[in-house]
N, CA and C atoms of all chains as a GROMACS GRO file, in nm:
protein
  642
    1MET      N    1   9.390  10.727  13.906
    1MET     CA    2   9.435  10.770  13.773
    1MET      C    3   9.577  10.826  13.782
    2LEU      N    4   9.660  10.785  13.687
    2LEU     CA    5   9.801  10.826  13.688
    2LEU      C    6   9.823  10.943  13.593
    3SER      N    7   9.895  11.044  13.640
    3SER     CA    8   9.924  11.159  13.554
    3SER      C    9  10.068  11.150  13.504
    4GLN      N   10  10.085  11.164  13.374
    4GLN     CA   11  10.219  11.158  13.315
    4GLN      C   12  10.256  11.295  13.260
    5LEU      N   13  10.385  11.326  13.262
    5LEU     CA   14  10.429  11.459  13.222
    5LEU      C   15  10.550  11.454  13.130
    6MET      N   16  10.547  11.537  13.026
    6MET     CA   17  10.666  11.561  12.943
    6MET      C   18  10.691  11.712  12.945
    7GLU      N   19  10.818  11.750  12.943
    7GLU     CA   20  10.847  11.892  12.952
    7GLU      C   21  10.929  11.941  12.833
    8GLY      N   22  10.900  12.064  12.794
    8GLY     CA   23  10.976  12.131  12.690
    8GLY      C   24  11.017  12.268  12.738
    9TRP      N   25  11.034  12.362  12.644
    9TRP     CA   26  11.074  12.496  12.683
    9TRP      C   27  11.036  12.594  12.572
   10ILE      N   28  11.053  12.722  12.600
   10ILE     CA   29  11.035  12.825  12.497
   10ILE      C   30  11.174  12.854  12.440
   11ASP      N   31  11.187  12.839  12.309
   11ASP     CA   32  11.322  12.853  12.251
   11ASP      C   33  11.360  13.000  12.231
   12GLU      N   34  11.475  13.022  12.171
   12GLU     CA   35  11.528  13.158  12.156
   12GLU      C   36  11.445  13.244  12.061
   13HIS      N   37  11.357  13.179  11.982
   13HIS     CA   38  11.269  13.253  11.892
   13HIS      C   39  11.129  13.273  11.954
   14GLY      N   40  11.112  13.228  12.076
   14GLY     CA   41  10.983  13.242  12.143
   14GLY      C   42  10.884  13.133  12.108
   15HIS      N   43  10.932  13.020  12.053
   15HIS     CA   44  10.844  12.910  12.014
   15HIS      C   45  10.843  12.799  12.119
   16PRO      N   46  10.725  12.740  12.144
   16PRO     CA   47  10.722  12.625  12.234
   16PRO      C   48  10.780  12.501  12.165
   17VAL      N   49  10.876  12.438  12.229
   17VAL     CA   50  10.942  12.322  12.167
   17VAL      C   51  10.956  12.209  12.268
   18MET      N   52  10.980  12.090  12.213
   18MET     CA   53  10.992  11.970  12.297
   18MET      C   54  11.082  11.869  12.225
   19PRO      N   55  11.172  11.803  12.297
   19PRO     CA   56  11.254  11.702  12.230
   19PRO      C   57  11.172  11.576  12.200
   20VAL      N   58  11.193  11.520  12.081
   20VAL     CA   59  11.123  11.397  12.042
   20VAL      C   60  11.227  11.292  12.003
   21GLN      N   61  11.216  11.174  12.061
   21GLN     CA   62  11.306  11.065  12.025
   21GLN      C   63  11.238  10.974  11.924
   22LEU      N   64  11.287  10.978  11.801
   22LEU     CA   65  11.237  10.887  11.698
   22LEU      C   66  11.321  10.760  11.705
   23ILE      N   67  11.254  10.647  11.718
   23ILE     CA   68  11.328  10.520  11.728
   23ILE      C   69  11.403  10.498  11.596
   24GLY      N   70  11.532  10.469  11.609
   24GLY     CA   71  11.617  10.455  11.490
   24GLY      C   72  11.721  10.566  11.483
   25LEU      N   73  11.696  10.676  11.553
   25LEU     CA   74  11.794  10.785  11.562
   25LEU      C   75  11.864  10.777  11.696
   26GLU      N   76  11.991  10.820  11.698
   26GLU     CA   77  12.067  10.814  11.823
   26GLU      C   78  12.015  10.913  11.927
   27ASP      N   79  11.989  11.036  11.882
   27ASP     CA   80  11.953  11.142  11.977
   27ASP      C   81  11.815  11.198  11.948
   28PRO      N   82  11.752  11.257  12.051
   28PRO     CA   83  11.625  11.325  12.027
   28PRO      C   84  11.646  11.449  11.940
   29ILE      N   85  11.541  11.489  11.868
   29ILE     CA   86  11.543  11.610  11.786
   29ILE      C   87  11.440  11.706  11.844
   30VAL      N   88  11.474  11.833  11.845
   30VAL     CA   89  11.381  11.933  11.900
   30VAL      C   90  11.268  11.959  11.799
   31ALA      N   91  11.146  11.955  11.849
   31ALA     CA   92  11.029  11.975  11.763
   31ALA      C   93  10.947  12.094  11.812
   32LEU      N   94  10.899  12.172  11.715
   32LEU     CA   95  10.810  12.283  11.745
   32LEU      C   96  10.669  12.228  11.773
   33ILE      N   97  10.607  12.275  11.880
   33ILE     CA   98  10.468  12.238  11.904
   33ILE      C   99  10.381  12.335  11.825
   34ASP      N  100  10.323  12.285  11.718
   34ASP     CA  101  10.254  12.370  11.622
   34ASP      C  102  10.105  12.338  11.622
   35THR      N  103  10.028  12.420  11.692
   35THR     CA  104   9.884  12.393  11.702
   35THR      C  105   9.810  12.428  11.572
   36GLY      N  106   9.884  12.482  11.474
   36GLY     CA  107   9.824  12.506  11.342
   36GLY      C  108   9.845  12.390  11.247
   37PHE      N  109   9.912  12.286  11.294
   37PHE     CA  110   9.938  12.166  11.214
   37PHE      C  111   9.846  12.055  11.267
   38ASN      N  112   9.760  12.001  11.182
   38ASN     CA  113   9.658  11.910  11.231
   38ASN      C  114   9.680  11.762  11.200
   39ARG      N  115   9.807  11.721  11.180
   39ARG     CA  116   9.834  11.577  11.182
   39ARG      C  117   9.926  11.549  11.301
   40GLU      N  118  10.017  11.450  11.291
   40GLU     CA  119  10.091  11.412  11.412
   40GLU      C  120  10.234  11.468  11.417
   41LEU      N  121  10.314  11.440  11.313
   41LEU     CA  122  10.455  11.479  11.322
   41LEU      C  123  10.510  11.508  11.183
   42ILE      N  124  10.592  11.612  11.174
   42ILE     CA  125  10.668  11.641  11.050
   42ILE      C  126  10.816  11.629  11.082
   43VAL      N  127  10.887  11.553  10.997
   43VAL     CA  128  11.033  11.540  11.015
   43VAL      C  129  11.101  11.570  10.882
   44TYR      N  130  11.232  11.588  10.886
   44TYR     CA  131  11.309  11.608  10.763
   44TYR      C  132  11.350  11.473  10.704
   45GLU      N  133  11.359  11.472  10.570
   45GLU     CA  134  11.397  11.350  10.501
   45GLU      C  135  11.530  11.295  10.550
   46GLU      N  136  11.624  11.384  10.577
   46GLU     CA  137  11.754  11.340  10.625
   46GLU      C  138  11.739  11.251  10.749
   47HIS      N  139  11.653  11.292  10.840
   47HIS     CA  140  11.632  11.212  10.962
   47HIS      C  141  11.553  11.084  10.933
   48SER      N  142  11.459  11.094  10.839
   48SER     CA  143  11.381  10.973  10.807
   48SER      C  144  11.472  10.868  10.744
   49GLN      N  145  11.572  10.914  10.665
   49GLN     CA  146  11.670  10.819  10.609
   49GLN      C  147  11.756  10.757  10.718
   50GLN      N  148  11.802  10.844  10.810
   50GLN     CA  149  11.888  10.794  10.919
   50GLN      C  150  11.812  10.692  11.006
   51ALA      N  151  11.684  10.718  11.026
   51ALA     CA  152  11.603  10.628  11.110
   51ALA      C  153  11.554  10.507  11.031
   52GLN      N  154  11.585  10.506  10.900
   52GLN     CA  155  11.548  10.396  10.811
   52GLN      C  156  11.397  10.371  10.811
   53LEU      N  157  11.322  10.481  10.803
   53LEU     CA  158  11.176  10.468  10.794
   53LEU      C  159  11.140  10.408  10.658
   54VAL      N  160  11.038  10.326  10.658
   54VAL     CA  161  10.994  10.263  10.533
   54VAL      C  162  10.922  10.368  10.448
   55ILE      N  163  10.970  10.385  10.327
   55ILE     CA  164  10.911  10.484  10.238
   55ILE      C  165  10.832  10.414  10.129
   56GLU      N  166  10.702  10.445  10.124
   56GLU     CA  167  10.618  10.394  10.015
   56GLU      C  168  10.563  10.513   9.938
   57SER      N  169  10.481  10.486   9.837
   57SER     CA  170  10.428  10.595   9.755
   57SER      C  171  10.300  10.650   9.818
   58GLU      N  172  10.317  10.730   9.921
   58GLU     CA  173  10.202  10.785   9.992
   58GLU      C  174  10.218  10.937   9.997
   59SER      N  175  10.111  11.007   9.962
   59SER     CA  176  10.118  11.152   9.950
   59SER      C  177  10.006  11.220  10.028
   60VAL      N  178  10.039  11.335  10.086
   60VAL     CA  179   9.939  11.418  10.154
   60VAL      C  180   9.955  11.561  10.102
   61SER      N  181   9.844  11.625  10.066
   61SER     CA  182   9.849  11.766  10.026
   61SER      C  183   9.834  11.853  10.149
   62VAL      N  184   9.924  11.947  10.165
   62VAL     CA  185   9.924  12.030  10.286
   62VAL      C  186   9.910  12.177  10.247
   63LEU      N  187   9.819  12.246  10.319
   63LEU     CA  188   9.805  12.390  10.300
   63LEU      C  189   9.899  12.460  10.396
   64LEU      N  190   9.987  12.541  10.344
   64LEU     CA  191  10.086  12.609  10.428
   64LEU      C  192  10.032  12.746  10.472
   65ALA      N  193  10.101  12.803  10.570
   65ALA     CA  194  10.055  12.928  10.630
   65ALA      C  195  10.047  13.043  10.528
   66ASP      N  196  10.128  13.037  10.422
   66ASP     CA  197  10.124  13.146  10.323
   66ASP      C  198  10.016  13.124  10.217
   67GLY      N  199   9.936  13.018  10.235
   67GLY     CA  200   9.826  12.991  10.143
   67GLY      C  201   9.863  12.898  10.029
   68SER      N  202   9.991  12.866  10.018
   68SER     CA  203  10.032  12.775   9.910
   68SER      C  204  10.006  12.630   9.950
   69GLN      N  205  10.008  12.543   9.851
   69GLN     CA  206   9.985  12.401   9.877
   69GLN      C  207  10.109  12.322   9.837
   70GLU      N  208  10.142  12.223   9.920
   70GLU     CA  209  10.260  12.143   9.890
   70GLU      C  210  10.229  11.996   9.919
   71GLU      N  211  10.293  11.908   9.845
   71GLU     CA  212  10.272  11.765   9.868
   71GLU      C  213  10.386  11.712   9.955
   72PHE      N  214  10.348  11.638  10.058
   72PHE     CA  215  10.446  11.578  10.148
   72PHE      C  216  10.439  11.426  10.133
   73LEU      N  217  10.555  11.365  10.145
   73LEU     CA  218  10.559  11.220  10.154
   73LEU      C  219  10.505  11.180  10.290
   74ARG      N  220  10.431  11.070  10.295
   74ARG     CA  221  10.372  11.026  10.422
   74ARG      C  222  10.428  10.888  10.457
   75THR      N  223  10.466  10.872  10.584
   75THR     CA  224  10.512  10.742  10.631
   75THR      C  225  10.473  10.724  10.777
   76GLU      N  226  10.530  10.625  10.841
   76GLU     CA  227  10.503  10.601  10.984
   76GLU      C  228  10.634  10.571  11.054
   77GLY      N  229  10.637  10.594  11.182
   77GLY     CA  230  10.753  10.561  11.262
   77GLY      C  231  10.711  10.540  11.406
   78VAL      N  232  10.810  10.516  11.490
   78VAL     CA  233  10.781  10.497  11.633
   78VAL      C  234  10.861  10.601  11.711
   79ILE      N  235  10.792  10.672  11.800
   79ILE     CA  236  10.861  10.767  11.886
   79ILE      C  237  10.844  10.724  12.031
   80GLU      N  238  10.929  10.782  12.116
   80GLU     CA  239  10.910  10.759  12.259
   80GLU      C  240  10.816  10.868  12.307
   81TRP      N  241  10.706  10.829  12.367
   81TRP     CA  242  10.601  10.924  12.404
   81TRP      C  243  10.557  10.893  12.546
   82PHE      N  244  10.581  10.983  12.637
   82PHE     CA  245  10.556  10.959  12.779
   82PHE      C  246  10.625  10.830  12.825
   83GLY      N  247  10.747  10.812  12.775
   83GLY     CA  248  10.829  10.699  12.818
   83GLY      C  249  10.795  10.566  12.754
   84GLU      N  250  10.700  10.567  12.660
   84GLU     CA  251  10.660  10.442  12.596
   84GLU      C  252  10.668  10.456  12.444
   85PRO      N  253  10.690  10.345  12.372
   85PRO     CA  254  10.688  10.354  12.226
   85PRO      C  255  10.547  10.381  12.173
   86ARG      N  256  10.539  10.467  12.074
   86ARG     CA  257  10.409  10.497  12.014
   86ARG      C  258  10.426  10.509  11.862
   87ARG      N  259  10.346  10.436  11.790
   87ARG     CA  260  10.348  10.444  11.643
   87ARG      C  261  10.280  10.574  11.600
   88VAL      N  262  10.344  10.647  11.512
   88VAL     CA  263  10.288  10.776  11.471
   88VAL      C  264  10.287  10.792  11.319
   89ASP      N  265  10.196  10.877  11.276
   89ASP     CA  266  10.187  10.921  11.137
   89ASP      C  267  10.294  11.029  11.117
   90ILE      N  268  10.371  11.019  11.010
   90ILE     CA  269  10.480  11.115  10.987
   90ILE      C  270  10.472  11.171  10.845
   91LEU      N  271  10.482  11.303  10.834
   91LEU     CA  272  10.498  11.368  10.704
   91LEU      C  273  10.645  11.405  10.692
   92VAL      N  274  10.699  11.387  10.572
   92VAL     CA  275  10.843  11.405  10.552
   92VAL      C  276  10.869  11.525  10.461
   93ILE      N  277  10.949  11.619  10.511
   93ILE     CA  278  10.991  11.733  10.428
   93ILE      C  279  11.111  11.688  10.346
   94PRO      N  280  11.100  11.695  10.212
   94PRO     CA  281  11.212  11.650  10.130
   94PRO      C  282  11.339  11.729  10.159
   95GLY      N  283  11.452  11.659  10.160
   95GLY     CA  284  11.580  11.727  10.169
   95GLY      C  285  11.649  11.716  10.304
   96GLN      N  286  11.761  11.787  10.308
   96GLN     CA  287  11.845  11.786  10.427
   96GLN      C  288  11.786  11.878  10.534
   97ALA      N  289  11.807  11.844  10.659
   97ALA     CA  290  11.756  11.929  10.767
   97ALA      C  291  11.839  12.057  10.776
   98PRO      N  292  11.773  12.173  10.772
   98PRO     CA  293  11.848  12.298  10.790
   98PRO      C  294  11.909  12.304  10.930
   99ARG      N  295  12.013  12.385  10.946
   99ARG     CA  296  12.084  12.390  11.074
   99ARG      C  297  11.988  12.419  11.189
  100LYS      N  298  11.897  12.512  11.169
  100LYS     CA  299  11.803  12.546  11.277
  100LYS      C  300  11.663  12.492  11.250
  101GLY      N  301  11.653  12.394  11.162
  101GLY     CA  302  11.523  12.339  11.127
  101GLY      C  303  11.462  12.262  11.244
  102ARG      N  304  11.334  12.277  11.260
  102ARG     CA  305  11.262  12.207  11.367
  102ARG      C  306  11.165  12.106  11.307
  103TRP      N  307  11.150  11.994  11.373
  103TRP     CA  308  11.036  11.908  11.341
  103TRP      C  309  10.910  11.980  11.390
  104GLN      N  310  10.795  11.926  11.356
  104GLN     CA  311  10.671  11.985  11.405
  104GLN      C  312  10.582  11.877  11.468
  105ILE      N  313  10.535  11.907  11.588
  105ILE     CA  314  10.436  11.821  11.654
  105ILE      C  315  10.300  11.884  11.629
  106GLY      N  316  10.205  11.803  11.580
  106GLY     CA  317  10.073  11.856  11.548
  106GLY      C  318   9.965  11.814  11.646
  107THR      N  319   9.847  11.867  11.623
  107THR     CA  320   9.739  11.850  11.722
  107THR      C  321   9.689  11.706  11.732
  108GLN      N  322   9.706  11.625  11.627
  108GLN     CA  323   9.661  11.486  11.638
  108GLN      C  324   9.747  11.406  11.736
  109LEU      N  325   9.873  11.448  11.750
  109LEU     CA  326   9.959  11.380  11.847
  109LEU      C  327   9.925  11.424  11.989
  110LEU      N  328   9.864  11.542  12.001
  110LEU     CA  329   9.834  11.599  12.133
  110LEU      C  330   9.691  11.571  12.176
  111ARG      N  331   9.618  11.490  12.098
  111ARG     CA  332   9.473  11.486  12.117
  111ARG      C  333   9.426  11.434  12.253
  112ASP      N  334   9.507  11.354  12.321
  112ASP     CA  335   9.464  11.307  12.453
  112ASP      C  336   9.546  11.374  12.565
  113CYS      N  337   9.601  11.492  12.534
  113CYS     CA  338   9.692  11.559  12.629
  113CYS      C  339   9.641  11.696  12.670
  114ARG      N  340   9.698  11.745  12.779
  114ARG     CA  341   9.678  11.883  12.821
  114ARG      C  342   9.811  11.955  12.797
  115LEU      N  343   9.805  12.067  12.724
  115LEU     CA  344   9.927  12.143  12.692
  115LEU      C  345   9.925  12.275  12.768
  116GLU      N  346  10.030  12.298  12.846
  116GLU     CA  347  10.041  12.425  12.919
  116GLU      C  348  10.167  12.497  12.872
  117ILE      N  349  10.149  12.617  12.820
  117ILE     CA  350  10.264  12.697  12.775
  117ILE      C  351  10.269  12.823  12.860
  118ASP      N  352  10.378  12.842  12.929
  118ASP     CA  353  10.396  12.962  13.012
  118ASP      C  354  10.509  13.044  12.949
  119PHE      N  355  10.471  13.145  12.871
  119PHE     CA  356  10.574  13.224  12.802
  119PHE      C  357  10.657  13.307  12.900
  120ARG      N  358  10.596  13.347  13.010
  120ARG     CA  359  10.669  13.427  13.109
  120ARG      C  360  10.779  13.344  13.174
  121GLU      N  361  10.744  13.222  13.210
  121GLU     CA  362  10.841  13.133  13.276
  121GLU      C  363  10.922  13.051  13.174
  122ARG      N  364  10.888  13.064  13.046
  122ARG     CA  365  10.953  12.992  12.936
  122ARG      C  366  10.946  12.840  12.956
  123SER      N  367  10.830  12.796  13.004
  123SER     CA  368  10.815  12.651  13.028
  123SER      C  369  10.701  12.594  12.945
  124VAL      N  370  10.714  12.466  12.911
  124VAL     CA  371  10.612  12.394  12.833
  124VAL      C  372  10.588  12.261  12.903
  125LYS      N  373  10.463  12.234  12.935
  125LYS     CA  374  10.429  12.106  13.000
  125LYS      C  375  10.320  12.036  12.922
  126LEU      N  376  10.344  11.910  12.897
  126LEU     CA  377  10.246  11.827  12.828
  126LEU      C  378  10.210  11.713  12.922
  127SER      N  379  10.082  11.701  12.955
  127SER     CA  380  10.045  11.596  13.050
  127SER      C  381   9.925  11.518  12.999
  128ARG      N  382   9.910  11.402  13.053
  128ARG     CA  383   9.792  11.320  13.022
  128ARG      C  384   9.762  11.230  13.140
  129HIS      N  385   9.638  11.190  13.150
  129HIS     CA  386   9.595  11.097  13.255
  129HIS      C  387   9.575  10.960  13.193
  130VAL      N  388   9.629  10.859  13.260
  130VAL     CA  389   9.610  10.723  13.209
  130VAL      C  390   9.554  10.634  13.318
  131MET      N  391  13.175  11.303  10.646
  131MET     CA  392  13.031  11.272  10.647
  131MET      C  393  12.981  11.252  10.503
  132ALA      N  394  12.901  11.148  10.480
  132ALA     CA  395  12.850  11.121  10.345
  132ALA      C  396  12.756  11.232  10.300
  133GLU      N  397  12.762  11.263  10.171
  133GLU     CA  398  12.676  11.370  10.119
  133GLU      C  399  12.531  11.322  10.117
  134PHE      N  400  12.442  11.410  10.160
  134PHE     CA  401  12.301  11.372  10.163
  134PHE      C  402  12.242  11.373  10.022
  135LYS      N  403  12.165  11.271   9.992
  135LYS     CA  404  12.101  11.264   9.861
  135LYS      C  405  11.951  11.235   9.882
  136SER      N  406  11.868  11.324   9.834
  136SER     CA  407  11.723  11.304   9.850
  136SER      C  408  11.674  11.187   9.766
  137LYS      N  409  11.585  11.108   9.825
  137LYS     CA  410  11.526  10.995   9.751
  137LYS      C  411  11.380  11.021   9.718
  138ILE      N  412  11.334  11.141   9.751
  138ILE     CA  413  11.192  11.171   9.730
  138ILE      C  414  11.173  11.232   9.591
  139ASP      N  415  11.081  11.173   9.515
  139ASP     CA  416  11.047  11.221   9.381
  139ASP      C  417  10.926  11.314   9.394
  140ARG      N  418  10.955  11.443   9.395
  140ARG     CA  419  10.847  11.541   9.418
  140ARG      C  420  10.741  11.538   9.308
  141GLN      N  421  10.786  11.512   9.185
  141GLN     CA  422  10.692  11.506   9.074
  141GLN      C  423  10.594  11.389   9.092
  142ALA      N  424  10.649  11.276   9.139
  142ALA     CA  425  10.564  11.158   9.163
  142ALA      C  426  10.466  11.186   9.276
  143LEU      N  427  10.512  11.256   9.381
  143LEU     CA  428  10.423  11.290   9.492
  143LEU      C  429  10.308  11.378   9.444
  144ARG      N  430  10.343  11.475   9.358
  144ARG     CA  431  10.240  11.566   9.306
  144ARG      C  432  10.141  11.492   9.220
  145GLU      N  433  10.189  11.397   9.141
  145GLU     CA  434  10.099  11.319   9.055
  145GLU      C  435  10.001  11.238   9.141
  146ILE      N  436  10.054  11.175   9.247
  146ILE     CA  437   9.966  11.099   9.338
  146ILE      C  438   9.861  11.193   9.399
  147ALA      N  439   9.906  11.310   9.443
  147ALA     CA  440   9.814  11.405   9.507
  147ALA      C  441   9.708  11.454   9.408
  148ASP      N  442   9.749  11.482   9.286
  148ASP     CA  443   9.654  11.531   9.186
  148ASP      C  444   9.548  11.425   9.155
  149LYS      N  445   9.595  11.301   9.134
  149LYS     CA  446   9.500  11.192   9.105
  149LYS      C  447   9.410  11.167   9.226
  150GLY      N  448   9.470  11.167   9.345
  150GLY     CA  449   9.392  11.142   9.467
  150GLY      C  450   9.288  11.249   9.489
  151GLN      N  451   9.326  11.373   9.468
  151GLN     CA  452   9.231  11.484   9.488
  151GLN      C  453   9.116  11.476   9.389
  152ALA      N  454   9.146  11.436   9.265
  152ALA     CA  455   9.040  11.424   9.164
  152ALA      C  456   8.940  11.315   9.204
  153ILE      N  457   8.991  11.202   9.255
  153ILE     CA  458   8.902  11.094   9.301
  153ILE      C  459   8.821  11.141   9.422
  154TYR      N  460   8.889  11.208   9.514
  154TYR     CA  461   8.821  11.261   9.634
  154TYR      C  462   8.705  11.353   9.592
  155ASP      N  463   8.734  11.445   9.501
  155ASP     CA  464   8.632  11.541   9.456
  155ASP      C  465   8.513  11.469   9.393
  156ARG      N  466   8.543  11.361   9.320
  156ARG     CA  467   8.435  11.284   9.257
  156ARG      C  468   8.350  11.214   9.364
  157LEU      N  469   8.415  11.164   9.468
  157LEU     CA  470   8.342  11.097   9.577
  157LEU      C  471   8.254  11.197   9.652
  158VAL      N  472   8.302  11.319   9.666
  158VAL     CA  473   8.222  11.423   9.732
  158VAL      C  474   8.097  11.452   9.650
  159LYS      N  475   8.118  11.466   9.520
  159LYS     CA  476   8.008  11.503   9.430
  159LYS      C  477   7.908  11.389   9.410
  160GLU      N  478   7.961  11.270   9.387
  160GLU     CA  479   7.874  11.158   9.349
  160GLU      C  480   7.823  11.076   9.467
  161LYS      N  481   7.900  11.072   9.577
  161LYS     CA  482   7.859  10.986   9.689
  161LYS      C  483   7.837  11.060   9.819
  162GLY      N  484   7.842  11.191   9.815
  162GLY     CA  485   7.817  11.269   9.936
  162GLY      C  486   7.914  11.238  10.047
  163LEU      N  487   8.041  11.219  10.009
  163LEU     CA  488   8.143  11.176  10.106
  163LEU      C  489   8.149  11.266  10.229
  164GLU      N  490   8.149  11.396  10.208
  164GLU     CA  491   8.168  11.486  10.323
  164GLU      C  492   8.046  11.492  10.412
  165GLU      N  493   7.927  11.477  10.357
  165GLU     CA  494   7.805  11.475  10.440
  165GLU      C  495   7.801  11.350  10.526
  166LYS      N  496   7.844  11.238  10.466
  166LYS     CA  497   7.833  11.109  10.537
  166LYS      C  498   7.949  11.082  10.633
  167TYR      N  499   8.068  11.125  10.596
  167TYR     CA  500   8.187  11.080  10.670
  167TYR      C  501   8.277  11.194  10.717
  168PHE      N  502   8.221  11.310  10.740
  168PHE     CA  503   8.302  11.425  10.780
  168PHE      C  504   8.391  11.392  10.901
  169GLY      N  505   8.517  11.426  10.890
  169GLY     CA  506   8.611  11.409  11.002
  169GLY      C  507   8.685  11.277  11.002
  170LEU      N  508   8.634  11.177  10.929
  170LEU     CA  509   8.707  11.049  10.920
  170LEU      C  510   8.830  11.067  10.830
  171TYR      N  511   8.920  10.971  10.839
  171TYR     CA  512   9.040  10.974  10.755
  171TYR      C  513   9.022  10.879  10.637
  172ILE      N  514   9.061  10.927  10.520
  172ILE     CA  515   9.044  10.848  10.398
  172ILE      C  516   9.181  10.822  10.334
  173VAL      N  517   9.197  10.701  10.282
  173VAL     CA  518   9.316  10.668  10.203
  173VAL      C  519   9.266  10.614  10.069
  174ILE      N  520   9.314  10.673   9.962
  174ILE     CA  521   9.268  10.638   9.828
  174ILE      C  522   9.381  10.573   9.748
  175ASN      N  523   9.350  10.460   9.687
  175ASN     CA  524   9.441  10.400   9.589
  175ASN      C  525   9.422  10.478   9.460
  176VAL      N  526   9.521  10.556   9.420
  176VAL     CA  527   9.500  10.649   9.309
  176VAL      C  528   9.496  10.580   9.173
  177ASP      N  529   9.536  10.453   9.168
  177ASP     CA  530   9.535  10.382   9.040
  177ASP      C  531   9.406  10.306   9.015
  178THR      N  532   9.335  10.269   9.123
  178THR     CA  533   9.210  10.193   9.106
  178THR      C  534   9.087  10.270   9.152
  179GLY      N  535   9.108  10.375   9.232
  179GLY     CA  536   8.995  10.450   9.286
  179GLY      C  537   8.936  10.388   9.412
  180GLU      N  538   8.989  10.273   9.454
  180GLU     CA  539   8.941  10.212   9.580
  180GLU      C  540   8.979  10.303   9.696
  181TYR      N  541   8.900  10.296   9.804
  181TYR     CA  542   8.936  10.378   9.919
  181TYR      C  543   8.891  10.309  10.048
  182VAL      N  544   8.952  10.351  10.158
  182VAL     CA  545   8.912  10.304  10.291
  182VAL      C  546   8.896  10.426  10.381
  183LEU      N  547   8.815  10.408  10.486
  183LEU     CA  548   8.793  10.515  10.584
  183LEU      C  549   8.826  10.462  10.723
  184GLY      N  550   8.883  10.548  10.808
  184GLY     CA  551   8.912  10.507  10.945
  184GLY      C  552   8.887  10.622  11.040
  185LYS      N  553   8.867  10.586  11.167
  185LYS     CA  554   8.843  10.692  11.267
  185LYS      C  555   8.971  10.767  11.301
  186THR      N  556   9.085  10.700  11.285
  186THR     CA  557   9.214  10.766  11.309
  186THR      C  558   9.300  10.751  11.183
  187ILE      N  559   9.408  10.829  11.179
  187ILE     CA  560   9.499  10.822  11.065
  187ILE      C  561   9.556  10.680  11.052
  188LEU      N  562   9.600  10.625  11.165
  188LEU     CA  563   9.666  10.494  11.161
  188LEU      C  564   9.567  10.382  11.130
  189GLU      N  565   9.443  10.396  11.176
  189GLU     CA  566   9.343  10.294  11.144
  189GLU      C  567   9.319  10.292  10.992
  190ALA      N  568   9.304  10.411  10.934
  190ALA     CA  569   9.283  10.419  10.788
  190ALA      C  570   9.405  10.364  10.713
  191SER      N  571   9.523  10.397  10.764
  191SER     CA  572   9.646  10.351  10.698
  191SER      C  573   9.657  10.198  10.702
  192ASP      N  574   9.626  10.140  10.819
  192ASP     CA  575   9.632   9.993  10.831
  192ASP      C  576   9.534   9.924  10.736
  193LEU      N  577   9.412   9.980  10.730
  193LEU     CA  578   9.310   9.922  10.641
  193LEU      C  579   9.356   9.929  10.495
  194ALA      N  580   9.418  10.043  10.460
  194ALA     CA  581   9.464  10.061  10.322
  194ALA      C  582   9.574   9.963  10.287
  195LYS      N  583   9.668   9.944  10.379
  195LYS     CA  584   9.779   9.852  10.352
  195LYS      C  585   9.728   9.708  10.337
  196GLU      N  586   9.621   9.679  10.411
  196GLU     CA  587   9.562   9.545  10.404
  196GLU      C  588   9.487   9.528  10.272
  197LYS      N  589   9.410   9.631  10.236
  197LYS     CA  590   9.323   9.619  10.118
  197LYS      C  591   9.399   9.639   9.987
  198PHE      N  592   9.490   9.733   9.984
  198PHE     CA  593   9.567   9.755   9.860
  198PHE      C  594   9.714   9.783   9.892
  199PRO      N  595   9.788   9.676   9.930
  199PRO     CA  596   9.932   9.692   9.958
  199PRO      C  597  10.009   9.727   9.830
  200GLN      N  598  10.127   9.780   9.847
  200GLN     CA  599  10.216   9.812   9.734
  200GLN      C  600  10.147   9.902   9.631
  201SER      N  601  10.063   9.992   9.679
  201SER     CA  602   9.993  10.080   9.586
  201SER      C  603  10.037  10.225   9.607
  202ARG      N  604   9.995  10.311   9.514
  202ARG     CA  605  10.020  10.455   9.533
  202ARG      C  606   9.897  10.511   9.605
  203ARG      N  607   9.920  10.573   9.721
  203ARG     CA  608   9.808  10.610   9.808
  203ARG      C  609   9.806  10.760   9.840
  204PHE      N  610   9.685  10.814   9.842
  204PHE     CA  611   9.663  10.954   9.878
  204PHE      C  612   9.588  10.957  10.011
  205HIS      N  613   9.638  11.036  10.105
  205HIS     CA  614   9.578  11.045  10.239
  205HIS      C  615   9.512  11.181  10.259
  206ALA      N  616   9.396  11.182  10.326
  206ALA     CA  617   9.331  11.309  10.360
  206ALA      C  618   9.235  11.286  10.476
  207GLN      N  619   9.191  11.397  10.536
  207GLN     CA  620   9.082  11.388  10.633
  207GLN      C  621   8.958  11.441  10.563
  208VAL      N  622   8.847  11.370  10.573
  208VAL     CA  623   8.727  11.407  10.498
  208VAL      C  624   8.674  11.543  10.547
  209GLY      N  625   8.668  11.638  10.454
  209GLY     CA  626   8.612  11.769  10.485
  209GLY      C  627   8.704  11.865  10.558
  210VAL      N  628   8.825  11.817  10.591
  210VAL     CA  629   8.918  11.901  10.669
  210VAL      C  630   9.054  11.906  10.596
  211PRO      N  631   9.094  12.022  10.549
  211PRO     CA  632   9.227  12.030  10.485
  211PRO      C  633   9.337  12.000  10.586
  212THR      N  634   9.451  11.953  10.537
  212THR     CA  635   9.567  11.937  10.625
  212THR      C  636   9.642  12.070  10.626
  213TYR      N  637   9.658  12.125  10.745
  213TYR     CA  638   9.729  12.253  10.760
  213TYR      C  639   9.865  12.231  10.824
  214ALA      N  640   9.962  12.309  10.784
  214ALA     CA  641  10.092  12.306  10.853
  214ALA      C  642  10.153  12.446  10.850
   0.00000   0.00000   0.00000
């Protein structure tokens, strides 16, 4: 059995993060690993436009941490995941990406992985066996 | 740098979600959706009420695109709210 590893870090706000390469964008974008988010990936509309993701009339209602509900546009894209292309479910936050805005990686994207967060060492490791 | 212009119609998204949620609630009440299919992913065509179920998000999405392409679609997981 082969073990694969992706690495991230603890950012300046104390959040576990990991770079994600969305196919269609030049550079990876840093994403927050959010175990309170139960789909795959959230990106900003600005990036979805740059990556030329296909936008159809698809909606998902999302419960936010403050108890409010918001509707997100839903689409799909391809990311590089453990060195291979992987088609993923994407929710799109309308508007331009804030300067310090993070994408969010959710638990459905992590479902076949082991996640290790070491806050003391400020390290994040995501591994899977194939 | 070109000025960013949003192409997302939030009002349209809300309308799809409202219609989709109403159909979902009816399926729960009339067809026992959550008892039978808890945890599966559902995609609803909000204009016809047709729906598909899949074990994964992408499986449900593929089935929906096949069964009702070019439609307005509402996505959810049966019995599980989407949290962010």
